[in-house]
N, C-alpha and C positions, 0 to 999 in steps of 0.2 A: 624604665628599667628593662632594657632589651637584652641584657647580658646575664639573666638568671632564668632558671628552669620554670616552665609552666606546668603546674601539677594537675594531673588527671587522677582522681582518687577512685578506688573501687573497693567493694566488699565481697568477700567469699565467706559463706557460713559452712561450718563443719558439724557432723553429727555422728556420735557413737552408734553403731548398728543395733545395740540393745536398748536404745532410747528412741522415742518417736521422731522420725525425720522431720515431720511437719512442725515440730516444736522449734527447731533451728530455723527452718524456712520462714515461719511466721514471724519469729523474732527478728530475723534479718530484714524482712520486708518492713517491719515497724521502724527500724532504724533508718532505712532508706526513705521512708515517708517523712520522717521528722527532718532528715538532713536536707532533702530536696533533690532537684534534678542534677546537681553537680556531682553526685556520687553514683558511679556505675554499680548497679545491683546485679551481680552475677547470678544467673538463674540456676546454676548447678550447685546443689548442696552436697558437700564432699563426705562420703562415708568410707571410701577405700582409695588405694593408690592410683588406680586408673581415673577415678573421679577427680583426684587432685591434678593430674596431668591435663585433663579436659578443662578444668576450671581455670588453670593458669593460661592455657591456650586461649580460652575465651576472653579473659580480661586483657590479655596482650593484644588480641585482635581488635579490642575496643580502645586501644591506645592508653590503657591504664598504666601509669608509671609509679604509683604509690598505692599500697594495698593494705587493707584491714582484713585480717583473718579473725572471724567471730565464732566463738564457741557458744552456739545456741543451746547446747547441752554439754555433757561431759567431754565429748569430742574424741576422735580417734588419734592416738598419739603420733603414729608414723605418718599417715597422710597429711595431718595438719602442719607438721613441721617440714614435710616434703615440699609443701607449697612455697615456703620461704627459700628453700634450697633451689627450686626451679625458677622462681620469679626473679626477673632481672630489674630489681628496684627495691627501695626500702619498704619494710613490712612492719606492721604493728599487730599486736594480739590483744584482744579483750574478750570478755565473756558476759553471759547474761545473768542478771540478778533475778531471783525468783519474785513472784508476785503477780504474774499475768495469767496464772492458771491454778488449778487445784494442786494440792500437795501429794497426790497419788499418781495420776497420769500426766500431770502438768509440771512436775518437778524435773529440772534438767541437770542439777548437780555440776553446773559449769564452774562453780567456785572451787570444787575439788579438781576438776579437769584442768584448770589453769596451772596447778602444781605440776602435774605430769607433762603438760605442754612445755613449761619452762625447763623441766629436767631434760626433755628430749631435745630442745633447742640447744642446750649446753652440750649434750652428747654429740650433736652434729656441728658444734662450733659455729652456730648461727647467731648473729647479733641482731635481734629484733627489738623494736620499741614496745614496752609494756607500760601502760599508764600507772600512776601511783596506786589507784584502787581499781583494778581491772575486773570489776564485777558491777555491771552497769544496767540501768534501765535503758530504754530506747533513746530517751532524751539525753541521758548522760553519755551513752556510747556515741551519739552523734556529735556531742561536744568534744569528746576525746579524739574523734577523727579530725575535727576542725583544728584541735591543738596539734595534731600530728602533721598537718599540712606544711607549716613552715619548717618543721624538723626535716621532713622529707625533701623539701625544696633545697635546704642547705646540703643534705647528704648527696643528692643528685648533682648539685652544683660542684661540690668538691670532687666527686668522682669524674666529672667531665671538665675539670679546670686545667688550664695551662697558665702558669705564671711566667711572664716574659720579663727578663731583666736586661737593663743596660748599665753595665758596670765598668770597672770593678768597684767594689764597695770602698767607701772613703777610708784613707789611711788613719790609723789610731781610732777607728770608730767601731770598736769591737761589739757594740750593741747591735749592729746590723750584720754581724758575722755569726752564722750558725750552720751546723751541718745540714745539708739538704737531704740527707738520708731519710729523715723523718717525713719529708714531703712525699717521697716515693712510697713510703709505707702507708701513707694516707690515701694514695691513689692519685696524687697531683703530679702533673707533668711540668717540667721546668725547661725553659729555653734561655740560655745565657748568651748575651751579646755584649759588644763593646760600645762605648760612646761614639767611636768612629763609624760603626755600622749605622747608628742613629743619625749621625751628621750627614752621611752620604744620602740616606733616605730623605732627610729634611731638605737638603739642597735640590734633590730631584723633584720636590714639590713646589719649587719656585714658580711663580706665575700660574699656579693651579687655578683653574677657572672657578673653583668652589670657594676660594678664599674670601671673595666679596660677601657671599651669603653668610659665612661664619662670622665675619666682622660685624655685619648687621645684627646677627643674633647676640653677639657679645655686647654690642652697644645697647641693645634693648634690655639685656639682663642687668647691665651695670647702671643704666640711667644716666642722667646728666651729672649727678653728684658723684657717681662712682667711676666714671670713665676719665680718669685723670690724664691718661696718655693715649689719646686716640691714634696717634701716629705709630704706636706700638702694636695695635691690634692686628695688622697684617702678618707680622712675624709670629705672633701667638696663634693666629688662625692657621697659618702654615704648619706650625708644630702640632696643633690638634689634629689636623688632617693626616699628618705623618703617622701619629700614633694609632689613629682609627684604621688607617689603611694597613699598617703593620699588623694590628690585631686580626683583621679580616684575612690577610694573606698568610698568616703564620699560625692560625689555629690548628692546622693539621687535622689530626684525628679527634681533636677535642671540640667542644661546643662553646666553651666560655673562656674568657681571658681576664687576667689582672696583670698589672705592671708593677715592677719595682725598679725605679730609675735613679741613677746618680744625678744629683742636682747641684753639686758644688764640689770642688772649687772651680773646675775648668768649664763647667757648662755655661754659666752666664756670659763669660767673656767670649766663648767660642760661638754660641748661638745668638748672642746679642740681647738676651732677656733672661729673667728667671722663669722657670716652668710652672710655678705654683698655681697661678690662676687657671691655666689649662688643666692641670691635675685636678683642680676642684671641679671643673666642668665635667670631666670624664667620670669622676666619682658620682656626680648627680645623675649620670646615665647608667649607673650600676657597673662601671668599669673602674675599680679603685686603682690609683697610681700611688704606691707607697714611696715616701721620700727615702733618700739615702740608701737605695737598694735593699730595703728592709723586706726580705722575701716573706718572712713569717708575719710581718705586719700586713702585707698585701693579702695573704691568705686569711688573716683575721678579719680584715675589712670586708673581704668578699663574703665570708660567712654571715657577717652582720647584714649585708645587703640582701642576701637570700632570706634571712629570717624576718627582716622588717619590711622588705620590698620598698626600701627608702634609702636616701643618701646617708653615707657614713663618713667618718674622717679618721685620720691618724694624727695623734698629738703627743708631744712630749709631756710627761708627768713632770712639770717644769719648775715651778717655784712656789714657795710658801706665800700665803696671803699676808701682807704686812698687818701688823697689829692695829694700825690706825684705820685701815680699811675695814677690818673686822669690827672695831669699836663703832665706827661711823655707820656702816651699812648692813651689818650682819647680826651682831649681838642684839638680842631682844626682838628682832624681826624674823629670824629663822632659828629653828631649834638645833643649832650646830655649835660645837666647840670650835675654837680656832684650829685645833689640830685635825678637825674633820674636813678642813678646807684646803684647797691648793689651786694653783692656776695651771690649766692645760693650754699649751701653746704650740703652734708651728708657724712657719714663715708666712703661709697664706694659701694652704691647700684645702681648707674647709669650704664646702659648697655654699654659695651665696644664700641659698634657701634656708640655711641653718644659722645665718648671721643676722645681726641687727641691721636696720635699714640704712645706716650710715656707712656700711662697708664700702670699700673702694679699692681699686687697683693702686698700689703704692710701690715702694722700693724696699729691698731687704736691708735693713739698717746694719746688721752684723756683717753681711757680705760687703756692703758699701765701705765699712771701716777696713775690711781685710783686703779688698781687691781694687778699690778705686782711690785716686789721690786724695789726701786729706783736704777737706774744704771744698771739694769739687761737687758739682751738681750730679746726682745719680744718673747713670747712663744704662749700662747693661745689667745693673742690679735691680732694674725695675721689672715688675711683673708679678708681684705678690698680691693676694687678695686679703686685705687687712680690715680689722674691726673687731668688736666684741662679738662673741658667739651668743646667740639669743638664748634666753631662759628656756629650759626644757628638761623633761625627764631624760636621763641618759643611763646607759650601761657601759661601763669601762671594762674591757676584757682583752685577752690575748692568748694565742697559742704560741709556744716557743719550744724549740729543740735545744736541750742542754748540751754540754760538752761531751756527754756520754752517748748522745744520739737518742735520748728519751724525750718525747714530746710531752709537755705539761701545759697547764693552762690556769688562768684565774678569771673570775667574774665578780664585778662589784657594781651594784646599782646605786644611783644617786641622782643628782640634778645639777644643771647649770643655773646658778643664781642670777637674779635680775640685779646685778651689781656691776658698776663700772670698774673696769680693770685699771684705768689710767696708764695703760701701757701700749706696746706696739705689737704688730703681728696679728695673726688670727688667734684670738686668745679669749678665755672665759674663766670666771670664778666657779670652780667645781666644788661640790660638797658630797661626800660619801660618809655615811655613819661609820665611826671608828676607823677613819682613814689613817690616822697616825699609827695605830697598831698594825693595820693591814700593810702600810708602807714598810714598816720595820720587819715584820715577821712573815710576810709573803714576798713582797716585791724585792726587798733587800736580801732577806734570808735565803730565798730560793733563786737569787741572782737573775732576776728578770731585767731586760733592757728598759731604757727610759721611754720607749715608744709604747703607747697603748691605743688600741682601736676604740672608737666611740660610736655606739649606736644611739640614735636619738629617740629612745623609748626604753621602758623597763621590760627587757626581754631575757633576763637572767634565767628564768624557768626554761625557756626554749633552748637557749644556748647550752645550758647544763645537759639537757637531753641530747643535743647534737654532739657535744663533746664525748658523752658516754658512748653514743653509737659509733663515733670515730675511734673508739678504743682508748681514749685518754684516761689514764688511771688517776692522775693527780689533778683534781679540779679544785683550786683554792678559792676562797671567798672571804669577804670582810666579816669576820666572826664578831658576834656581840660581846660586850664586856664580860658577860657571865660565862663565856666559853673561851678560856685561855688558849693561845697557840702553844704547840709543843715546846717552842723555844722561848716562850714568854716567862720572864722571871716572876714567880708568884709573890715575891716580897718587894717588887719594884713600886 
């Protein structure tokens, strides 16, 4: 995962000048001891504005890019919030619980100080992360900082991300058309190119001496059972190198990249293969390639890569599970209703490490019907990575800009079931509690597209905090049956 930020955490303690400064210092040292060497312990305890500037200078000199400001006692309101204003990176705030000293000279009142801290952050329009209960022992504060790390990684990633597109977006595919205004407001850069730009670059990579090594790597990944078209590997390897080189040479002022590429209908006939398997390989390296020029899908995938430090995918929320499959393989074995289940599908872009062992490079059946002569052997529609997605915990989520330019989001945790799909493509049987209601009253009601990003872990808690820090006001989730949606008919 070489395309996501590496986090260096630091901690700065603050102290109100009418409280003992050693109280904050000792409590900060206790947190650093519990956390371990990976947390930089700033030696400057901040009492005033000049201290704040010195402390920020110190942590930045030690390459800290994500910071915890710790109220070891009540804390000074202006200096402690000035830290977040001056520090160039995500910041969290937490405070000290009592219990490590007497209640006369050892009481810090940080519980009270967090209120004024929050008030002053609001006065300065500063968006910091504050844990659910920011009054912590040393052990609890250390865990809060660990929980902050993936949030900070995602925020830094988005701030330094460029999404590179090769379009235009497919005709009559409004799901992938959305105003890019919201991306700029989130701090994401966008570079839009045409398929012709990509084709010119692809042709320039003909006979690239690195192609043989990439082919060997592909063959090793697929194994004997998955490498159905070995003669296709050089073309796909050439395309993989084209994208990787484009990413490197077009980063510009940004550190990280994601792609949103057009993959039909002209692509396969022009390039001679489907790009899906290559897209899956880049996703496993932390460089998502969203299908069908889905720019917000690419952004969603990238955030999931940062949060989990793992491969992600982008799938259609595709089809209902047939009742006979539910009766045979789900009912009585899993605690889900039929309406809690659905199938997530795409042509073949899910990384092989997230699929069952019988996955293989195949051909795109739908495109074969559309683009190649009836009854013919598949030719340029080959190149998808197909098979059932392996059983796993998952989080289904998405950021999307609506027609008014407002970015909204949803998050739903669930799992991929160990159930055969009996179908084609990269596909899995998904189960999310109360999916039927979520499908109607969030996905349909709020007009989300059919693409959803999938992280292969339960990371809803972290994603929720990331979206809050990005300023997303509408974060929907799959509400339990006891909590009706605003549009849900109470008599239904």
